[in-house]
C-alpha positions as CSV (number, residue, x, y, z in Angstrom):
1,M,101.0,5.3,105.9
2,K,102.7,8.0,103.9
3,A,103.9,7.7,100.3
4,I,105.6,9.6,97.6
5,V,103.7,10.2,94.3
6,S,105.6,11.3,91.3
7,V,104.2,12.5,88.0
8,F,106.1,13.1,84.8
9,A,104.7,14.1,81.3
10,R,104.9,16.6,78.5
11,D,103.4,19.8,79.8
12,A,99.7,20.2,79.2
13,K,96.9,22.2,80.9
14,G,95.2,20.6,83.9
15,I,97.8,18.0,84.9
16,T,97.9,19.2,88.6
17,A,94.1,19.4,88.7
18,Y,93.7,15.9,87.2
19,V,96.1,14.2,89.6
20,T,95.0,16.0,92.7
21,A,91.4,15.1,91.9
22,L,92.3,11.5,91.5
23,L,93.9,11.6,94.9
24,A,91.0,13.4,96.6
25,E,88.5,10.9,95.1
26,R,90.4,8.2,97.0
27,E,90.5,10.1,100.3
28,I,94.3,10.8,100.0
29,N,95.6,13.9,101.7
30,I,98.4,15.8,100.1
31,L,100.9,16.8,102.8
32,D,103.5,18.5,100.6
33,I,103.8,19.2,96.9
34,S,106.5,20.4,94.5
35,Q,106.3,20.8,90.8
36,T,108.4,22.2,88.1
37,L,108.5,22.8,84.3
38,M,111.7,22.0,82.4
39,Q,111.1,23.4,78.9
40,E,108.2,21.3,77.7
41,Y,108.4,18.7,80.5
42,F,106.3,18.7,83.6
43,A,107.4,17.0,86.9
44,M,105.6,16.9,90.2
45,I,106.4,15.1,93.5
46,M,104.0,14.9,96.4
47,L,104.1,13.5,99.9
48,V,100.7,12.0,100.6
49,D,98.9,10.5,103.6
50,L,97.1,7.2,102.8
51,A,95.5,6.7,106.2
52,D,91.9,7.1,104.8
53,C,92.4,5.5,101.4
54,P,90.0,2.5,101.0
55,L,92.3,0.8,98.5
56,S,95.2,-1.5,99.2
57,F,98.6,0.0,98.2
58,D,98.9,-2.3,95.2
59,Q,95.4,-1.5,94.0
60,L,96.1,2.2,94.3
61,A,99.4,2.0,92.5
62,Q,97.8,0.1,89.6
63,E,94.8,2.5,89.4
64,L,97.1,5.6,89.4
65,K,99.2,4.1,86.7
66,A,96.2,3.3,84.5
67,K,94.5,6.6,85.1
68,G,97.7,8.4,84.3
69,A,98.1,6.4,81.1
70,E,94.7,7.7,79.9
71,R,96.2,11.2,79.9
72,A,99.8,10.3,78.8
73,L,101.0,10.9,82.4
74,D,103.6,8.7,84.1
75,I,102.3,8.4,87.7
76,H,104.2,6.3,90.3
77,I,103.7,5.8,94.0
78,Q,106.1,4.5,96.5
79,R,105.9,4.0,100.3
80,Q,107.8,6.7,102.1
81,D,109.8,4.3,104.3
82,I,111.0,2.4,101.2
83,F,111.8,5.7,99.4
84,E,113.8,6.9,102.3
85,A,115.7,3.6,102.7
86,M,116.6,3.7,99.0
87,H,118.1,7.2,99.3
88,R,120.1,6.8,102.5
89,I,123.9,7.2,102.3
């Protein structure tokens, strides 16, 4: 299964390293990544592959949200098929 991970926060050092380490620890492969800085705000969107992740999708979503909150990051994950269905015209 593939998913979209989004990260939003005030800019700070190490955000990308922190989030990508969280994903790697859970055997999640990053397939594509985009990030930008808008004044003092950081935004990152990733397409990830969950095939080897040992957690259920709901467990993963809760864990990413909690780990993000520890660093004042807003981390969300959404299944790719649902994301695409929501954004079809």
